[in-house]
C-alpha positions as CSV (number, residue, x, y, z in Angstrom):
1,M,0.0,0.0,0.0
2,L,1.4,3.3,-1.1
3,A,1.0,5.2,2.2
4,E,2.7,2.4,4.1
5,D,5.5,2.3,1.5
6,I,6.1,6.0,1.9
7,R,6.0,5.7,5.7
8,I,8.8,3.1,5.5
9,L,10.8,5.4,3.2
10,V,10.5,8.2,5.7
11,Q,11.3,6.0,8.6
12,N,14.4,4.6,6.9
13,A,15.5,8.1,5.9
14,L,15.3,9.2,9.6
15,L,17.3,6.2,10.8
16,E,20.0,6.6,8.1
17,S,20.3,10.4,8.8
18,Q,20.7,9.6,12.5
19,K,23.3,7.0,11.9
20,A,25.2,9.6,9.7
21,G,25.0,12.1,12.6
22,K,23.0,14.5,10.5
23,L,20.0,14.4,12.9
24,P,19.8,13.7,16.6
25,T,18.2,10.5,17.9
26,V,14.5,11.1,18.3
27,T,11.8,8.5,19.0
28,I,8.9,8.8,16.6
29,D,5.6,6.9,17.0
30,D,3.6,8.5,14.1
31,Y,5.2,9.6,10.9
32,G,2.1,11.5,9.8
33,I,1.7,10.3,6.2
34,E,-1.2,12.1,4.8
35,R,-2.8,13.2,1.5
36,P,-2.5,17.0,0.9
37,Q,-5.8,18.7,0.2
38,D,-4.2,20.6,-2.7
39,P,-3.0,18.2,-5.4
40,Q,-0.3,20.7,-6.4
41,H,1.4,19.7,-3.2
42,G,1.8,16.1,-4.3
43,D,0.1,12.8,-3.7
44,Y,1.4,12.3,-0.1
45,A,3.1,14.4,2.5
46,T,4.6,14.1,5.9
47,G,4.9,16.8,8.6
48,L,7.5,14.8,10.5
49,P,10.1,17.6,10.4
50,M,7.7,19.9,12.3
51,K,7.1,17.2,14.9
52,M,10.8,16.8,15.4
53,A,11.8,20.4,15.5
54,R,11.4,21.2,19.2
55,T,13.1,18.0,20.4
56,A,15.9,18.2,17.8
57,R,16.2,22.0,18.4
58,M,16.4,22.5,14.6
59,N,14.5,24.4,12.0
60,P,11.9,22.1,10.4
61,M,12.9,23.2,6.9
62,E,16.5,22.1,7.7
63,I,15.3,18.8,9.0
64,A,13.1,18.2,5.9
65,K,16.1,18.9,3.5
66,I,18.3,16.5,5.4
67,L,15.7,13.7,5.3
68,V,15.1,14.2,1.6
69,G,18.8,13.6,1.0
70,F,18.4,10.1,2.5
71,I,15.3,9.1,0.5
72,P,16.4,7.0,-2.5
73,D,14.9,7.2,-6.0
74,Q,11.8,5.1,-6.4
75,D,10.0,4.0,-9.6
76,E,6.7,5.0,-8.3
77,I,7.8,8.5,-7.2
78,S,8.7,11.2,-9.7
79,N,9.4,14.0,-7.2
80,V,10.2,14.6,-3.5
81,N,10.3,18.2,-2.4
82,V,10.3,20.3,0.7
83,A,7.6,22.9,1.3
84,P,7.2,25.5,4.1
85,P,6.9,25.3,7.1
86,G,8.5,21.9,7.0
87,F,6.5,19.4,4.8
88,I,8.0,16.7,2.6
89,N,5.8,16.2,-0.4
90,F,5.8,13.1,-2.6
91,T,4.5,13.1,-6.2
92,L,3.7,9.8,-7.9
93,S,5.1,9.0,-11.4
94,A,2.7,9.3,-14.3
95,E,4.3,6.3,-15.9
96,W,3.9,4.2,-12.7
97,L,0.3,5.4,-12.3
98,R,-0.6,4.2,-15.8
99,D,1.0,0.8,-15.2
100,Q,-1.3,0.3,-12.2
101,I,-4.3,-0.1,-14.6
102,Q,-3.1,-3.6,-15.5
103,N,-2.5,-4.4,-11.9
104,I,-6.1,-3.5,-11.1
105,L,-7.4,-5.6,-14.0
106,V,-5.3,-8.6,-13.0
107,Q,-6.6,-8.5,-9.4
108,G,-10.2,-7.9,-10.4
109,M,-12.7,-7.9,-7.5
110,D,-9.8,-8.8,-5.2
111,F,-8.3,-5.3,-5.8
112,G,-8.2,-3.4,-2.5
113,N,-8.0,-6.4,-0.3
114,S,-5.2,-6.5,2.3
115,T,-3.7,-8.8,4.9
116,I,-3.6,-6.3,7.9
117,G,-6.1,-8.5,9.7
118,Q,-3.7,-11.4,9.6
119,G,-6.6,-13.9,10.0
120,Q,-7.6,-12.5,13.5
121,K,-10.8,-14.0,14.6
122,V,-13.3,-11.1,14.9
123,Q,-16.9,-11.3,16.0
124,I,-19.2,-8.4,15.0
125,E,-22.7,-8.3,16.6
126,Y,-25.2,-5.9,15.3
127,V,-29.0,-5.1,15.2
128,S,-29.9,-7.6,18.0
129,V,-33.2,-5.9,18.6
130,N,-35.7,-7.6,20.9
131,P,-37.9,-9.9,18.7
132,T,-41.1,-8.3,20.0
133,G,-42.3,-6.6,16.8
134,P,-41.2,-5.1,13.5
135,I,-37.8,-3.6,13.0
136,H,-37.7,0.2,12.6
137,V,-35.5,2.5,10.5
138,G,-33.1,3.2,13.4
139,H,-32.3,-0.5,13.6
140,G,-31.9,-0.4,9.8
141,R,-29.0,2.1,10.2
142,V,-27.4,-0.2,12.8
143,A,-27.8,-3.1,10.4
144,V,-26.2,-1.4,7.4
145,I,-23.2,0.0,9.4
146,G,-22.6,-3.4,11.0
147,S,-22.8,-5.3,7.7
148,A,-20.7,-2.9,5.7
149,L,-18.0,-2.9,8.5
150,A,-18.0,-6.7,8.4
151,M,-17.4,-6.7,4.7
152,A,-14.6,-4.3,5.0
153,L,-13.0,-6.3,7.8
154,D,-13.3,-9.4,5.5
155,A,-11.5,-7.5,2.7
156,A,-8.8,-6.4,5.2
157,G,-7.9,-10.0,6.0
158,F,-9.8,-10.6,9.3
159,N,-11.7,-13.8,9.9
160,V,-15.1,-12.3,10.6
161,Q,-18.2,-13.8,12.2
162,R,-21.5,-11.9,12.0
163,E,-24.0,-12.4,14.8
164,Y,-27.4,-11.4,15.9
165,Y,-28.1,-11.7,19.7
166,V,-31.7,-12.9,20.1
167,N,-33.1,-11.5,23.3
168,D,-35.5,-14.4,23.8
169,G,-35.5,-14.1,27.6
170,G,-35.8,-11.3,30.2
171,N,-38.3,-8.7,31.2
172,Q,-39.1,-7.4,27.7
173,M,-40.1,-10.8,26.4
174,E,-42.3,-11.3,29.5
175,L,-44.0,-7.9,28.8
176,F,-44.4,-8.9,25.1
177,N,-45.9,-12.3,26.1
178,S,-48.3,-10.6,28.5
179,S,-49.3,-8.0,26.0
180,L,-50.0,-10.5,23.3
181,W,-52.0,-12.7,25.7
182,A,-54.1,-9.7,26.7
183,R,-54.8,-8.7,23.0
184,Y,-55.6,-12.4,22.2
185,Q,-58.2,-12.4,24.9
186,Q,-59.6,-9.0,23.9
187,E,-60.0,-10.1,20.2
188,L,-62.1,-13.0,21.5
189,D,-64.2,-10.6,23.6
190,V,-62.7,-11.8,26.8
191,P,-62.0,-8.9,29.2
192,A,-58.2,-8.5,29.8
193,E,-56.0,-5.6,30.9
194,M,-52.7,-4.7,29.2
195,P,-49.7,-4.9,31.5
196,E,-48.1,-1.7,32.7
197,N,-45.5,-0.6,30.1
198,G,-46.8,-3.3,27.8
199,Y,-46.6,-3.3,23.9
200,I,-49.7,-1.5,22.7
201,G,-48.9,-1.1,19.0
202,E,-51.5,-2.1,16.4
203,Y,-49.1,-4.8,15.2
204,V,-49.7,-6.7,18.5
205,S,-53.4,-6.8,17.8
206,E,-52.7,-7.9,14.2
207,L,-50.5,-10.7,15.6
208,A,-53.2,-11.7,18.0
209,R,-55.7,-12.0,15.1
210,D,-53.3,-14.0,13.1
211,L,-52.9,-16.4,16.0
212,I,-56.7,-16.7,16.4
213,E,-57.0,-17.5,12.7
214,A,-54.3,-20.2,12.9
215,H,-55.1,-21.7,16.4
216,G,-58.6,-20.6,17.2
217,Q,-59.6,-20.2,20.9
218,K,-57.5,-23.1,22.3
219,F,-55.3,-20.9,24.4
220,L,-58.3,-19.8,26.4
221,D,-58.4,-23.4,27.8
222,L,-54.9,-23.1,29.3
223,P,-53.8,-21.5,32.6
224,G,-53.0,-17.8,32.1
225,D,-49.2,-18.2,32.6
226,Q,-49.0,-21.1,30.3
227,A,-51.1,-19.5,27.6
228,S,-49.0,-16.3,27.8
229,K,-45.8,-18.2,27.5
230,E,-46.9,-20.4,24.6
231,L,-48.5,-17.5,22.7
232,G,-45.4,-15.4,23.3
233,K,-43.1,-18.1,21.9
234,I,-45.2,-18.3,18.7
235,G,-45.4,-14.5,18.5
236,M,-41.6,-14.2,19.0
237,D,-40.9,-16.7,16.2
238,K,-43.2,-14.8,13.8
239,A,-41.6,-11.5,14.8
240,L,-38.1,-13.0,14.3
241,D,-39.1,-14.4,10.9
242,Q,-40.2,-10.9,9.8
243,I,-37.0,-9.3,11.1
244,K,-35.0,-11.9,9.1
245,R,-37.0,-11.1,5.9
246,D,-36.6,-7.4,6.3
247,L,-32.9,-7.6,6.9
248,E,-32.4,-10.0,3.9
249,R,-34.2,-7.4,1.8
250,L,-31.6,-4.9,3.0
251,N,-28.8,-7.4,2.1
252,V,-28.0,-8.0,5.8
253,T,-27.3,-11.6,6.8
254,F,-25.7,-13.3,9.8
255,D,-23.6,-16.4,10.4
256,E,-25.2,-17.0,13.8
257,W,-28.5,-16.1,15.5
258,F,-27.5,-16.6,19.1
259,S,-30.1,-17.3,21.8
260,E,-30.0,-15.5,25.1
261,L,-31.7,-18.4,26.8
262,S,-28.9,-20.7,25.7
263,L,-26.6,-18.9,28.2
264,F,-28.8,-20.2,31.0
265,S,-29.3,-23.7,29.7
266,D,-25.7,-24.5,29.0
267,N,-24.4,-23.1,32.3
268,T,-22.5,-20.1,30.7
269,Y,-24.4,-17.7,33.0
270,D,-23.5,-19.7,36.1
271,T,-19.8,-20.0,35.1
272,S,-19.5,-16.2,34.4
273,M,-21.2,-15.4,37.7
274,N,-18.8,-17.7,39.6
275,T,-15.8,-16.1,37.8
276,L,-16.9,-12.7,39.0
277,R,-17.3,-14.0,42.5
278,E,-13.8,-15.5,42.4
279,Q,-12.4,-12.3,41.2
280,G,-14.1,-10.4,44.1
281,Y,-16.4,-8.2,42.1
282,V,-19.8,-9.5,43.4
283,M,-21.4,-8.1,46.6
284,E,-24.8,-8.5,48.2
285,K,-26.7,-5.3,49.0
286,E,-30.4,-4.6,49.6
287,G,-31.2,-8.2,48.9
288,A,-29.7,-8.1,45.4
289,L,-26.4,-9.1,43.9
290,W,-24.3,-6.2,42.6
291,F,-21.3,-6.0,40.3
292,E,-18.7,-3.7,41.8
293,S,-17.9,-2.0,38.5
294,T,-16.7,1.2,40.3
295,A,-13.6,-0.7,41.2
296,L,-12.8,-0.8,37.5
297,G,-13.5,2.8,36.7
298,D,-17.3,2.8,36.1
299,D,-19.2,5.7,37.7
300,R,-21.6,3.4,39.7
301,D,-22.1,-0.2,40.6
302,N,-24.7,-2.3,38.7
303,V,-27.3,-4.8,39.7
304,L,-26.7,-8.4,38.5
305,V,-29.5,-10.2,40.2
306,R,-32.6,-8.4,41.5
307,S,-33.9,-9.1,45.0
308,S,-36.6,-11.2,43.3
309,G,-33.8,-13.6,42.1
310,V,-34.3,-12.6,38.4
311,P,-31.1,-11.8,36.5
312,T,-30.9,-8.3,34.9
313,Y,-30.3,-7.7,31.2
314,F,-26.8,-6.6,32.2
315,A,-26.1,-10.0,33.8
316,A,-27.2,-11.8,30.7
317,D,-25.1,-9.5,28.5
318,M,-22.1,-10.1,30.7
319,A,-22.5,-13.9,30.3
320,Y,-22.9,-13.4,26.6
321,H,-19.5,-11.6,26.4
322,Y,-18.0,-14.3,28.6
323,N,-19.2,-16.7,25.9
324,K,-17.5,-14.6,23.2
325,F,-14.1,-14.3,24.8
326,G,-13.9,-17.3,27.1
327,I,-15.7,-20.0,25.2
328,R,-15.6,-19.1,21.5
329,K,-12.2,-17.4,21.9
330,F,-12.6,-14.4,19.6
331,D,-9.5,-12.3,19.3
332,R,-11.6,-9.2,19.1
333,V,-15.3,-8.4,19.6
334,I,-17.2,-5.5,18.0
335,D,-20.7,-4.6,19.3
336,V,-22.8,-2.2,17.1
337,W,-25.5,-0.8,19.3
338,G,-28.2,1.9,19.2
339,A,-27.7,5.3,20.8
340,D,-29.9,4.3,23.8
341,H,-27.1,1.8,24.9
342,Q,-24.5,4.5,25.2
343,G,-24.5,4.3,29.0
344,H,-24.0,0.5,28.9
345,V,-20.6,0.8,27.3
346,P,-18.4,1.5,30.4
347,R,-20.1,-1.2,32.5
348,M,-19.6,-3.7,29.7
349,K,-16.0,-2.8,29.4
350,A,-15.6,-3.2,33.2
351,A,-17.4,-6.6,33.1
352,V,-15.0,-7.9,30.4
353,E,-12.0,-6.8,32.5
354,A,-13.5,-8.4,35.6
355,L,-14.0,-11.7,33.8
356,G,-10.3,-11.7,33.0
357,Y,-10.1,-10.4,29.4
358,D,-8.5,-7.3,27.9
359,P,-11.3,-4.6,27.6
360,E,-9.3,-3.1,24.7
361,K,-10.4,-6.1,22.7
362,L,-14.0,-5.0,23.0
363,D,-15.0,-2.2,20.6
364,V,-18.5,-0.7,20.9
365,I,-20.0,1.5,18.2
366,T,-23.1,3.4,19.2
367,V,-25.2,4.4,16.2
368,Q,-27.1,7.7,16.6
369,L,-30.7,8.4,15.6
370,V,-32.3,8.7,12.2
371,T,-34.9,11.3,11.2
372,L,-36.9,11.3,8.0
373,K,-37.0,14.5,6.1
374,R,-40.1,14.3,3.9
375,S,-42.3,15.5,6.7
376,E,-41.2,17.8,9.5
377,E,-43.1,15.7,12.0
378,L,-40.8,13.6,14.3
379,L,-42.1,10.2,15.3
380,R,-41.0,8.4,18.5
381,L,-39.6,5.0,17.6
382,S,-41.3,3.1,20.3
383,K,-42.5,-0.4,19.8
384,R,-44.6,-0.4,22.9
385,R,-46.5,2.8,21.9
386,G,-46.8,1.6,18.4
387,E,-45.5,4.9,16.9
388,I,-42.9,3.4,14.6
389,I,-41.7,3.7,11.0
390,T,-40.8,0.2,10.0
391,L,-37.8,-0.7,8.0
392,S,-40.1,-2.6,5.7
393,E,-42.0,0.6,4.9
394,L,-38.8,2.4,4.2
395,L,-37.6,-0.4,1.9
396,D,-40.9,-0.3,0.0
397,D,-40.6,3.5,-0.4
398,V,-37.0,4.0,-1.5
399,G,-35.5,0.5,-2.0
400,P,-32.6,-1.2,-0.4
401,D,-29.7,0.5,-2.2
402,A,-30.9,4.0,-1.2
403,C,-31.3,2.7,2.4
404,R,-27.8,1.3,2.5
405,Y,-26.1,4.3,1.0
406,F,-27.9,7.0,3.0
407,F,-27.5,5.0,6.3
408,L,-23.7,4.8,5.5
409,I,-23.0,8.4,4.4
410,R,-22.7,9.7,8.0
411,S,-20.4,8.4,10.7
412,A,-22.2,6.3,13.3
413,N,-21.7,8.8,16.1
414,T,-23.6,11.6,14.3
415,Q,-27.3,11.9,13.9
416,M,-28.6,11.7,10.3
417,E,-31.4,13.1,8.3
418,F,-32.8,10.8,5.7
419,D,-34.1,12.7,2.7
420,L,-36.8,10.5,1.3
421,D,-37.4,12.6,-1.8
422,L,-33.7,12.8,-2.7
423,A,-33.3,9.0,-2.2
424,K,-35.8,8.3,-5.0
425,K,-34.6,11.0,-7.4
426,E,-33.0,9.9,-10.7
427,A,-30.7,12.8,-10.9
428,P,-27.0,13.6,-10.2
429,D,-27.8,15.2,-6.9
430,N,-28.9,11.8,-5.6
431,P,-25.5,10.1,-4.8
432,V,-27.0,6.6,-5.1
433,F,-28.1,7.3,-8.6
434,Y,-24.9,9.2,-9.4
435,I,-22.6,6.3,-8.3
436,Q,-24.6,3.5,-9.8
437,Y,-25.0,5.4,-13.0
438,A,-21.2,5.7,-13.3
439,H,-21.1,1.9,-13.4
440,A,-24.0,1.6,-15.8
441,R,-22.4,4.2,-18.1
442,I,-19.2,2.2,-18.3
443,A,-21.2,-0.9,-19.2
444,S,-22.9,1.1,-21.9
445,I,-19.5,2.2,-23.3
446,Q,-18.3,-1.3,-23.3
447,R,-21.5,-2.5,-25.2
448,T,-20.9,0.2,-27.8
449,A,-17.3,-0.9,-28.2
450,D,-18.4,-4.5,-28.6
451,E,-20.9,-3.5,-31.3
452,G,-18.1,-1.7,-33.2
453,N,-15.7,-4.6,-32.8
454,L,-13.4,-2.4,-30.6
455,S,-11.4,-3.7,-27.7
456,S,-8.5,-2.8,-25.5
457,E,-6.1,-4.9,-27.5
458,G,-3.1,-2.9,-28.6
459,A,-3.6,-0.3,-25.9
460,K,-0.7,2.1,-25.3
461,L,-1.1,3.4,-21.8
462,S,1.4,6.1,-22.4
463,L,-1.3,7.8,-24.4
464,L,-3.2,8.5,-21.2
465,V,-1.8,11.9,-20.5
466,E,-4.8,14.1,-19.6
467,P,-4.8,15.3,-16.0
468,I,-8.3,13.9,-15.5
469,E,-7.1,10.5,-16.6
470,L,-4.3,10.5,-14.1
471,S,-6.6,11.8,-11.4
472,L,-9.0,8.9,-12.0
473,I,-6.2,6.4,-11.7
474,R,-5.0,8.1,-8.5
475,K,-8.5,7.8,-7.0
476,M,-8.7,4.2,-7.9
477,L,-5.5,3.4,-6.1
478,Q,-6.9,4.9,-2.9
479,L,-9.3,2.0,-2.4
480,P,-6.8,-0.2,-0.5
481,E,-6.2,2.7,1.9
482,V,-9.9,3.3,2.3
483,I,-10.5,-0.4,3.2
484,N,-7.7,-0.4,5.7
485,T,-8.9,2.9,7.2
486,V,-12.4,1.4,7.7
487,A,-10.9,-1.7,9.3
488,V,-8.7,0.2,11.7
489,T,-11.0,3.1,12.6
490,L,-14.3,1.1,12.3
491,S,-15.7,3.8,10.1
492,P,-17.6,2.4,7.1
493,H,-18.9,5.8,6.1
494,S,-15.5,6.3,4.4
495,L,-16.7,3.8,1.7
496,A,-19.7,6.0,0.8
497,H,-17.6,9.1,0.5
498,Y,-15.0,7.3,-1.6
499,A,-17.6,5.9,-3.9
500,Q,-19.0,9.4,-4.6
501,E,-15.5,10.8,-5.2
502,L,-14.6,8.1,-7.6
503,A,-17.9,8.4,-9.5
504,T,-17.4,12.2,-9.7
505,L,-14.0,11.8,-11.3
506,F,-15.3,9.2,-13.8
507,H,-18.2,11.5,-14.9
508,D,-15.7,14.4,-15.2
509,F,-13.5,12.1,-17.3
510,Y,-16.4,11.1,-19.5
511,T,-17.3,14.7,-20.1
512,Q,-13.7,15.8,-20.9
513,C,-12.4,12.7,-22.8
514,R,-14.2,10.7,-25.5
515,V,-13.5,7.0,-25.0
516,I,-14.5,5.8,-28.4
517,T,-12.6,7.9,-31.0
518,D,-11.2,7.5,-34.5
519,D,-7.8,6.8,-32.9
520,R,-7.9,3.1,-32.3
521,E,-4.9,3.0,-30.0
522,L,-6.3,5.8,-27.8
523,T,-9.7,4.1,-27.8
524,A,-8.1,0.9,-26.7
525,S,-6.2,2.6,-23.9
526,R,-9.3,4.4,-22.6
527,L,-11.3,1.2,-22.8
528,L,-8.7,-0.3,-20.5
529,L,-9.0,2.7,-18.2
530,V,-12.8,2.6,-17.9
531,E,-12.7,-1.2,-17.4
532,A,-10.4,-0.7,-14.4
533,T,-12.7,2.0,-13.2
534,R,-15.7,-0.3,-13.5
535,L,-14.0,-2.9,-11.4
536,V,-13.1,-0.5,-8.7
537,L,-16.7,0.9,-8.7
538,A,-18.1,-2.6,-8.6
539,K,-15.8,-3.5,-5.7
540,T,-16.8,-0.4,-3.7
541,L,-20.5,-1.0,-4.3
542,S,-20.2,-4.6,-3.2
543,L,-18.4,-3.5,0.0
544,M,-21.4,-1.2,0.7
545,G,-23.8,-4.1,0.0
546,M,-25.4,-2.4,-3.0
547,T,-26.4,-3.7,-6.4
548,I,-24.0,-3.2,-9.4
549,P,-26.2,-2.2,-12.3
550,D,-25.2,-2.5,-16.0
551,R,-28.3,-0.5,-17.1
552,M,-30.3,2.3,-15.6
C-alpha cells in the first residue's frame, strides 16, 4: 500500500540520517503520512520535520532537507520536495500510475484487499433488537453500518463472524408475552388488561388476530401463565421471521442467531457469575447481587440479580461476552448498538475486564438516531406505543440501495437526516443514482465498443496523459487505503464518500475525454482505463452491500 511504503521510506531516511550524525536521535511513533488537500502539493506528504523540530532544536525546513537527502529514488515516485513550514511532499510518477491499470485488472474484484487483519478471529454483533415486533428505521441504520463494516474487515484479512443476539428471555419478552396474551383475549371478547408498560402497538393486535386464525380459541383453555408463554413463543418466532425477511431485503445476513436463553441452559451464565465472585467483584446489597464496577472505573455499581432472584439484562449480557471471549475465543469483539445503549458501554468494558479479558479487545460502536425529512413531523420510535416507522415501509418506499447508502454516508456517532425525496430521485444530486449510473455508463460504453468490434487490444497506456485520466487512476489506487482505514477506525462511512468521489471523477473524465474515437490506440487505452474504473466501482458498491447495475 502506497501510504505504508512511503512511511517506510521516511522511517528509513530518519534512521539513516541519525546514523550519519545529521539528525539527533528522536523516537517517533507517528510519521504522519497524509494526503495533501491541494493536489499541487503532491500525492502524499509528511509533517515529520515539524514534529521533530522542538526536540531536535532545529529548523523544520532544515530537518526536511536532510531527510530528503536520504530518500532513495523510487520507480513510483517522480518527485520529492520540501515545502514551508517543513513538509516533505511526494508526487507519484505518471508512468507508474498508468502501469497500475493492468494491476487492477489482474486483481479484479480482489483489488483493494489486504492482509492487515492477519486472520484474526473477529466477531461483530449488530442489530440484536428484541424480537417483539417489526424492526424500525433506526435498527436499519445499525444493520447497514454493521454489515458494511463486516465486509470491509473481511477484505482487510480478518476472519469475521457476523452475529445477531436474540433477546428471547428477560423482562421485555415477558412484557411482550403478557401484551400478546391480553390482546388475544380482547380479540375474542374476553376482558383483559394490558400490562403496565406493555406493547400497545397495532401490530400486537394484528399478531393476535393471526394467532386466532391459525389456532382458534384453544389458548383460552390453558392456565394464564402457560397461555401467555406459549403465545409469546409463537409470536416471537413470527416477529423474528419478519425481522430476518426485512434484513435480507436490506442485504444483511448473519452467520449466527445466538439465543440469550442458551446462556442459562448451558451453564454459561453460572460460570460467568462464579468467575466474577472468584475475582471479588460481586457483593450483596439490599437483597440483590451487585457488580462492583466502580472498582474498575465505572461511575456506579450495577445490579446483576434483582432481589426477586431474576437476573438483569446486564447479567445476561455479561454472560454473553464471557461466551464470546472465554468459550468461542474471539480475538476481538465489536458490538454495534443503538444510541440508547451509550451508557451501557463503560459497564460492559468493566465486566469484560472483571472476567479476566482485555477490555481493549472489545469495541463498541453506538449508532445515533435517524430522522426522516419528507415530513417535518418527528415520530418516536417506540414499539410499545406503536409509533414506529418500520424498515419494511422504508424499503418499500426508496429501495434497499438507497437505504444502505444513506445510512452509511454519515459516521455512526452523528445523527442523520434521511431525505426520502432525494433518495428516489434519478438525478446527479442523488448520490445513489450518481454512483450506480457511473457503473452503468461504463457498461454502456463497453457494449458500444463490442458492437463496433473495438477492444482494449493494442492499448498504449502512455497515451493517457490528460490530467483527469491520471486523477482517475490516483483515486482508484486509494481503495486499499480506504478499506484499511475502515478496518482500523471502524468507520464504514469512508466507503460511501470514496464511492461518490470516484464516481465524480469518472463522470468528469467522461465529459472531458471521449472514450471511443477515431484513434484506435487511444480508444483501446481508454477502454482499459474505464474497465479498471468499472472494477473499482463494482468492488466499492459490493463492500457497501449495494447492487451493481449495468443498465439504468
